[in-house]
C-alpha distance (Angstrom), angle and dihedral (degrees) to the residues before:
residue distance angle dihedral
M1 . . .
R2 3.81 . .
V3 3.80 114.8 .
F4 3.80 87.7 -126.9
G5 3.80 90.0 65.3
R6 3.80 95.2 57.2
R7 3.80 92.2 42.4
K8 3.78 89.4 53.3
V9 3.78 90.9 52.9
L10 3.80 93.2 47.2
A11 3.79 91.1 48.0
L12 3.79 90.4 52.5
A13 3.79 90.6 49.3
A14 3.79 92.4 51.0
G15 3.79 90.8 50.9
V16 3.79 99.1 52.7
L17 3.80 108.9 21.3
A18 3.80 99.1 84.2
A19 3.79 94.9 49.7
A20 3.78 93.1 42.6
S21 3.78 93.2 51.0
A22 3.78 91.2 48.9
C23 3.81 91.6 52.4
T24 3.78 98.4 45.9
G25 3.77 104.1 28.1
N26 3.80 91.9 -123.3
A27 3.78 109.9 140.7
P28 3.80 122.4 -151.1
P29 3.80 119.5 -116.3
P30 3.80 116.2 -80.3
S31 3.76 118.7 -82.7
P32 3.82 117.8 -81.4
S33 3.79 92.2 -111.1
K34 3.81 91.8 58.0
Q35 3.78 91.5 46.1
A36 3.77 92.8 52.0
V37 3.80 91.0 50.7
S38 3.81 93.0 46.3
A39 3.79 91.2 53.8
S40 3.79 95.4 55.1
S41 3.78 142.5 -39.5
T42 3.81 93.1 -138.8
P43 3.80 117.5 112.1
T44 3.79 119.4 -98.5
P45 3.79 126.2 -141.7
S46 3.77 121.6 -110.9
A47 3.79 120.5 -82.4
S48 3.80 89.5 -104.4
A49 3.81 91.9 62.7
V50 3.82 98.6 58.7
A51 3.80 138.2 23.8
I52 3.81 89.1 -111.1
T53 3.79 130.3 1.7
R54 3.76 122.1 -135.3
A55 3.80 90.5 -111.1
E56 3.80 90.1 53.2
A57 3.80 90.3 47.9
A58 3.81 89.8 53.6
K59 3.80 90.0 53.2
E60 3.82 92.4 49.1
F61 3.81 90.2 50.0
H62 3.79 90.2 52.7
D63 3.80 97.7 43.0
I64 3.79 96.2 47.0
L65 3.80 96.0 47.0
V66 3.79 93.9 44.3
T67 3.80 90.2 50.5
D68 3.79 92.4 45.2
D69 3.80 90.4 52.1
A70 3.79 91.9 51.0
L71 3.78 92.1 51.6
R72 3.81 91.0 52.4
V73 3.80 92.8 62.9
K74 3.79 106.9 104.7
S75 3.79 120.4 -141.7
D76 3.77 126.4 168.0
E77 3.77 89.4 -142.0
E78 3.79 94.3 58.3
D79 3.79 131.5 81.5
L80 3.81 98.3 -100.2
Q81 3.80 95.3 -174.1
G82 3.79 89.2 48.3
R83 3.81 90.5 55.1
L84 3.77 90.9 50.6
D85 3.80 91.5 49.0
L86 3.79 91.1 52.1
A87 3.81 93.1 46.5
A88 3.80 94.4 47.7
K89 3.82 100.5 37.6
D90 3.80 103.4 32.7
L91 3.81 104.5 32.4
T92 3.80 106.7 32.8
T93 3.78 142.1 50.7
G94 3.81 136.7 175.4
G95 3.78 117.0 15.0
Q96 3.81 91.6 -13.8
V97 3.81 90.1 73.1
L98 3.80 91.8 62.9
L99 3.79 93.6 41.2
T100 3.79 92.1 49.3
V101 3.80 93.6 50.4
A102 3.81 90.7 49.1
A103 3.81 91.9 47.3
Y104 3.80 90.0 57.5
L105 3.80 99.5 40.4
S106 3.81 96.1 43.9
T107 3.83 91.7 53.5
D108 3.81 99.2 42.2
Y109 3.81 90.5 -103.8
A110 3.80 93.9 -49.9
P111 3.83 103.6 106.7
P112 3.81 118.3 178.2
R113 3.78 118.1 -83.9
Y114 3.79 123.0 -140.9
K115 3.77 139.9 -152.5
W116 3.80 109.9 -135.0
G117 3.78 127.1 -157.9
P118 3.82 125.7 -146.4
P119 3.81 113.3 -69.3
T120 3.75 133.8 -120.7
L121 3.80 102.7 -141.8
Y122 3.80 127.5 -141.1
V123 3.79 105.8 -169.9
P124 3.82 117.2 176.3
R125 3.79 115.5 -139.9
F126 3.80 99.6 -113.8
V127 3.79 119.8 173.1
P128 3.83 114.4 -110.0
E129 3.83 89.8 -108.6
E130 3.81 93.1 58.9
K131 3.82 107.6 127.4
A132 3.81 96.6 -155.5
P133 3.82 110.7 30.8
W134 3.79 121.0 168.6
F135 3.77 141.7 172.6
S136 3.79 137.6 -162.1
A137 3.78 134.0 -139.0
L138 3.78 134.3 -165.7
A139 3.80 113.1 -147.8
T140 3.76 138.1 151.4
R141 3.80 116.1 -102.4
D142 3.77 109.8 -162.0
G143 3.78 85.9 -19.5
R144 3.82 96.9 -50.4
P145 3.83 122.0 111.9
T146 3.79 109.2 -110.7
L147 3.79 131.2 -179.9
L148 3.80 117.8 -139.7
T149 3.78 130.7 -175.3
F150 3.79 125.6 -160.5
A151 3.81 122.9 -163.0
K152 3.77 132.7 -170.7
A153 3.80 113.2 -116.7
A154 3.80 128.9 166.7
D155 3.83 91.0 -5.0
D156 3.82 93.7 -55.4
W157 3.78 133.5 92.0
R158 3.80 115.2 -116.8
L159 3.78 138.3 179.3
S160 3.80 109.1 -100.7
S161 3.79 107.5 167.6
V162 3.81 139.3 19.0
A163 3.81 123.2 -179.2
Q164 3.79 126.5 167.0
L165 3.79 116.9 -139.2
L166 3.79 111.5 -108.2
P167 3.81 119.4 -117.5
G168 3.79 110.8 -77.3
Q169 3.81 93.8 12.9
Q170 3.77 127.1 118.9
L171 3.77 131.1 -166.5
P172 3.82 110.7 -102.8
E173 3.78 114.0 -115.9
I174 3.79 109.0 -88.5
E175 3.79 118.6 -136.6
L176 3.81 110.7 -115.2
D177 3.78 130.3 -174.5
A178 3.80 125.3 -131.5
E179 3.81 91.4 -80.6
G180 3.80 95.0 47.8
Y181 3.81 98.6 -100.9
A182 3.79 123.6 140.3
T183 3.80 129.7 -137.1
A184 3.78 122.9 -119.4
L185 3.80 117.5 -146.8
A186 3.78 122.1 -128.8
P187 3.83 114.9 -114.2
D188 3.82 91.3 -111.0
D189 3.81 96.7 43.5
K190 3.81 107.5 152.5
T191 3.80 99.8 -169.2
V192 3.82 92.6 86.2
T193 3.80 130.7 64.1
I194 3.82 92.4 -113.2
S195 3.80 117.6 31.6
P196 3.82 112.4 -136.1
Q197 3.81 91.9 -113.9
F198 3.81 90.3 58.6
M199 3.81 97.9 44.4
Q200 3.80 95.7 93.1
P201 3.82 98.1 47.1
V202 3.81 91.5 44.3
H203 3.80 92.3 52.0
A204 3.81 91.7 43.9
S205 3.79 90.6 52.4
V206 3.81 94.4 48.9
A207 3.82 91.6 46.7
E208 3.81 90.6 53.5
T209 3.81 102.3 37.3
G210 3.81 104.8 21.8
T211 3.79 115.2 -169.0
A212 3.82 92.8 -10.8
G213 3.81 98.9 67.1
V214 3.79 131.6 87.5
T215 3.81 90.0 -105.5
A216 3.81 93.5 56.8
G217 3.78 110.8 134.1
L218 3.79 96.4 24.1
L219 3.81 91.0 92.8
A220 3.78 124.0 41.1
P221 3.82 116.3 -113.8
G222 3.77 115.8 -98.8
P223 3.81 148.5 117.9
Y224 3.82 94.3 -60.7
T225 3.81 98.4 41.5
T226 3.82 125.0 28.4
E227 3.80 94.7 9.7
V228 3.80 90.3 57.5
A229 3.81 89.4 54.4
E230 3.81 89.9 51.1
Q231 3.80 90.4 50.0
I232 3.82 91.7 51.3
A233 3.81 91.4 49.9
E234 3.81 91.6 49.5
L235 3.81 93.5 48.1
R236 3.79 91.2 47.5
Q237 3.80 91.3 52.6
K238 3.80 93.3 43.3
A239 3.80 91.9 51.5
K240 3.79 92.0 57.2
G241 3.78 93.6 62.1
D242 3.77 100.7 29.0
R243 3.81 94.2 104.2
K244 3.78 132.0 38.3
V245 3.81 91.3 -135.6
G246 3.78 107.0 63.9
G247 3.80 100.5 -52.0
Y248 3.80 125.9 -136.4
S249 3.76 137.4 -67.8
Y250 3.80 117.0 -130.1
D251 3.78 134.6 -175.9
S252 3.79 137.7 162.2
I253 3.80 124.8 -157.6
F254 3.81 131.4 -171.7
S255 3.82 121.5 -150.4
A256 3.80 139.3 172.7
D257 3.84 96.3 -131.7
N258 3.83 92.2 -163.3
F259 3.79 91.8 -67.5
P260 3.84 112.6 160.6
V261 3.79 123.9 -106.2
Y262 3.82 123.6 -143.3
A263 3.80 122.7 -165.5
L264 3.81 130.3 -175.3
R265 3.80 126.5 -169.6
T266 3.79 112.6 -115.4
K267 3.78 123.9 -146.3
D268 3.80 92.7 -109.2
G269 3.81 91.4 59.1
G270 3.80 94.4 -99.4
A271 3.79 129.5 103.8
L272 3.77 142.8 -109.7
I273 3.81 104.7 -141.6
Q274 3.80 123.3 -167.7
Y275 3.79 120.8 -166.5
S276 3.81 145.9 141.8
L277 3.79 135.9 -124.5
S278 3.79 135.2 -170.0
R279 3.79 120.8 -136.3
T280 3.80 116.8 -157.4
S281 3.82 115.9 -169.1
T282 3.80 118.6 -172.9
T283 3.79 128.2 -169.5
T284 3.82 119.1 -172.8
T285 3.79 129.9 -177.9
K286 3.78 117.7 -129.5
T287 3.81 93.3 -154.3
A288 3.80 108.7 32.8
E289 3.81 93.3 -178.8
D290 3.79 94.0 65.8
D291 3.80 107.3 19.0
Y292 3.77 131.7 65.3
I293 3.79 135.5 -171.2
P294 3.81 118.6 -129.4
V295 3.80 114.3 -133.6
P296 3.83 109.6 -130.1
E297 3.78 117.0 -121.1
S298 3.81 90.1 -116.9
A299 3.81 89.9 63.9
R300 3.80 99.1 44.6
W301 3.80 91.5 97.9
A302 3.81 88.0 65.2
I303 3.85 100.4 32.9
S304 3.79 117.2 40.5
A305 3.82 96.8 -168.9
P306 3.82 115.4 90.5
V307 3.82 92.0 -143.4
L308 3.80 137.5 22.5
R309 3.80 127.1 -149.6
R310 3.80 103.3 -149.3
T311 3.78 118.8 12.9
L312 3.80 143.5 -0.7
R313 3.80 123.0 -162.1
L314 3.79 121.5 -170.3
I315 3.81 121.2 -173.4
E316 3.79 121.0 -165.6
T317 3.80 129.0 -172.9
H318 3.80 117.0 -145.8
Q319 3.79 129.7 -172.9
Y320 3.80 122.2 -162.8
A321 3.77 143.7 -179.8
T322 3.80 116.7 -152.9
A323 3.80 129.8 -172.0
V324 3.81 107.8 -137.7
P325 3.83 119.6 -164.1
P326 3.80 123.2 -130.3
L327 3.79 116.9 -96.7
S328 3.80 88.7 -119.7
R329 3.83 89.1 65.5
P330 3.80 104.7 29.1
S331 3.80 121.4 -164.3
A332 3.78 137.8 135.3
A333 3.81 115.3 -59.5
A334 3.81 114.9 -123.0
V335 3.80 128.7 -138.5
I336 3.81 102.5 -134.2
A337 3.82 102.8 170.8
H338 3.79 136.7 30.3
E339 3.76 144.5 169.0
G340 3.78 128.2 172.5
A341 3.77 146.2 148.8
L342 3.78 144.4 178.1
T343 3.79 104.8 -81.6
R344 3.82 103.8 172.6
A345 3.79 138.3 18.1
S346 3.78 133.8 -179.9
G347 3.78 141.2 159.1
Q348 3.76 147.8 138.6
């Protein structure tokens, strides 16, 4: 990305953040110096030793979230589409691009604003030549623990993943070296029960087939695994008999869509894996002349018609964090954090 683009975003943030915060009561994230101290008091190596130092990661966390907050302030006198373009193209990557666009469009360019607490940083020790470095941070968002991941893309750092910890869940202890740096797992790491490169297809399979599929048992049952499969089965059966004339056909498919995967070594020898999935749900009428498909309220920002005659397609983007046990002590992996939303809808 051109340097001019990021400077433009930062200039916009500087111009509106103070007034916006005063009006809404939303405070910006703590200053970078406080974040760096909160993460650890251990010394960090020079910038030449790693792709990003922990102090630099703290600054990126602060700058990106402050800028994002400024762009979320709606004003009739501002270029709303321009703000969305800056937020989606200059501040985000991966699944966060789709979620950011949907957050703006579904709220008439007034997406929710958040109050962030100071982060605990998990910065992998990448070599300076690493082409795709990243780091994670655990911070409170409106008081709730939330895991964020930032990745470098086109020479700038961008927000790639956000997942709020589920009720009763805690982040597993991340393995840190003497200087406070984390370790990233290779995609084909075989020391854990699910290698990072297989995390997405395993989760997709469990979400579609539940306890009946070949991946049954690899993921613990819950609202984002086996219960999703049960919901799909129920909706599929309900659709068949929902109309006297033929009924509907319904299906729901999960896919990886080339979303990135991030994996950190945990202190117990396992892994914390962060990843995204798309869910595409399609409803089709069997007799278009007599039947119709109601458009859910959650999709009315994308489809203006209240009903459709032939087909409805809803696409959701979901981001997860899953604690994966070490292969030496195998057990079911647990989804501990999630965030998702409807990001596209179409039909006729």
